[in-house]
N, C-alpha and C positions, 0 to 999 in steps of 0.2 A: 863181364856179361855182354853178349853180342846184341846188336840192334835187331829188334823184332817188329818194330812199328814204323810206319812212314806217314808223313802228312804232306800232301801236295796242295799248292795254293797258287792262285793266279798272280802274275807279276804285273805290277802297273807299268804302263808305258811311259818311258821317259825320253824325251827328245826324238830326234829323227836318226835312225840307224841305217847304214848302207845295206845290211843284210837283216833278214827276218830272224828274230830269236824265238826261242820257245817262249810261249806266253805263260809258262807254269815253272815252278821251282819246287824242289822236294828236300825235306829234312827227315833224317832217321833218328829214331829214339829207342832207348833200351826198354822203357816200360809204357804200357797203355796210358798211365796217369800222365807222364811227361807229354806224350802225344796229344792227349785231350787238352792239356793246358795251352800248349802251342796252338792247337787248332781253334781253341776258344779265342785266343788273342787275334789270330788272323780273321776269324769269322766276325769278331766285334769290330774289325777294321772295314768290314763290308766286302771281304774277298770271298771268292768262291773256293771252298776247301773240300778235299777228298782225303780219306785215310784208310789205312788198312795194315795187314800184316805182311812181313817180307818172307818169301820162300826161304827156306823149307819149314818155317814155323807152321805148326798145326794146333788147333783147327785155323784154317785160312779165313780171314775176315776181310770184307770190303765195305767200307762205309762211303755211300755215295753222297754228293753234296746235298741232296734232299733229306738225308738222314742225319746230317752232322748236328743239327740243333738238339734232336732227341739223344744222340750219342753223348753230347756234351752235358745235357741236363741229367742224364743218368749218373754222371760223375758227381754232379753237385748233390743230388739226392743221397748218394752213398756217403758223401762227406758229412752231410747234415744228420743222417741217421746214426752214424758212428764216427764222430770227430777224432776219437783216440786212434782208431784203425787207420783213418785217412792220413793222420799225421805220421803213424808208423811207416806207411807205404812211401811217404816222401823222404824219409830218413834212410 
């Protein structure tokens, strides 16, 4: 299964580097559920998080940092409403 989701998060500064590095890092995921779990972990660390789908996946989705909490919360609501289905998606 190809990667269809990404999560970009800020990288905390460590030490003094001679060159400027990108202040963000990105991870790719096969499913939206995996992306949400990772985004939740980074968001809970207090980091700024963005997410979305990778081209050519359609429909294109972009989740800005201001919408991450509701995007993550939507996943929790689905798991609570139907725990059997949420478990099936993980397997």
